[in-house]
N, C-alpha and C positions, 0 to 999 in steps of 0.2 A: 580856337579862334581865328578868325577869317581876317584875310588882306583888307584894308581901307581901300576905298575907290581911288585915291591918289598913286597908291601901291599898283594896284592893279592898272591902271594908265601908266603908268612907266615899265612895268614889265611889258605890257603890250607894245611900247614904245620901243624898246631894247629889242624884243623879236623882231617888230617892222625893220629895225636899222639892220640889224644882224642880216634878216632875209633880202632886204634889196643890195647889200652890200655883194650878196654873189649875182644879182644882175649887173650890178657897175663894173664886177670883175669880168663876167663875159661880155659885157659894151666894151672894155679896154682891151680884150683880147683882139676887137679891130683894129687898133693904132700901134699895139706893141706885141713882142713875143714873151711868151711866160716869163723867161728869166729876166727881161729887160722890166716888164708891169713889177715883179716882186722887188726888182732891185729897185725902182722908182718908189714904189711902197714903203720898203724898210729905209731907204733913204730920208723919206719925209718923216717917217717915226723915230730915227735917230736925230733929227732937226727938232722935232718937237720937244725931243727930252732934255736937251743942251741947256733951257735955261732954267730947267726944273735939277739939274745935276750942279748948275751953278750957285742956285740957290740955296741948297743943301749945303754946301760946300762951303757956303759964308757962315751958316748959324751951326747950332751946337751939333747937329746929328752926325751920324757917322759920315764920313765922305764916301759917297759911291764911287769913287774912282780909285780906293784902295788895292792894291795887288792884290790882295786876297780874294779880292770879289772878281775879277777876270777871269780865272778859268771856269767856276761856275756861270759866269754871265756868257763867256764864249759858247760854253756846250748848249746852254739852253737856246741861246740864239742861234747857233747852227741847226737845232732840233728843230725849232720854230722854222727856219727858213727851209730846211728840205720839207717838211710837212706841208707850208704854204705854196711852194714850187710843185710838189707833187699833184695838190690840188688843183692849182692854176693851170698845169698840164692837162691835168683830166677835164677842166670846161673845155678844153679843145674838143674834148668826144663826147661831152653828153650836155644835158642842157641845167638851167642855173640851179632848177627845181630840184635835179634827181641830186645833184651835187650837196646842196642846201640838205636833204632828207640823211646821203650818207652820211655826210659832216656830223647833223642831230643826233645819229645813232649812237656817238661818244656818250650822251646824258643817258643812255643804258647799258651802252658798254664797261665803261670805265668802272660803273660801280660792281658791277658783276667780275669785272677781271680783278677788281682789288679783294674780292671775298676769297678767290682762287688763291 
């Protein structure tokens, strides 16, 4: 069974936004160093999560700020920051198209590595 037209358009929009993100990252390098760029990027991401954390902590849902969540969150955040920083530094030496292609290889490599 095929995807519907709205689903195809949403997939196309997601791919376009993802691809334009590399162009924005490359242009951002004209104004900031790689680690400063990622620092601002992650700071904005953290600030955008504050309302969600506040909302979840008021309801019946588990509190995302529980102590047992911190180690896993710090590990995942550290790995994400290291990967994003390496990618950002790599954009100093290559084009946005090449960086997007190399990053997109995870679609193929992750399942293959999962089989191994």
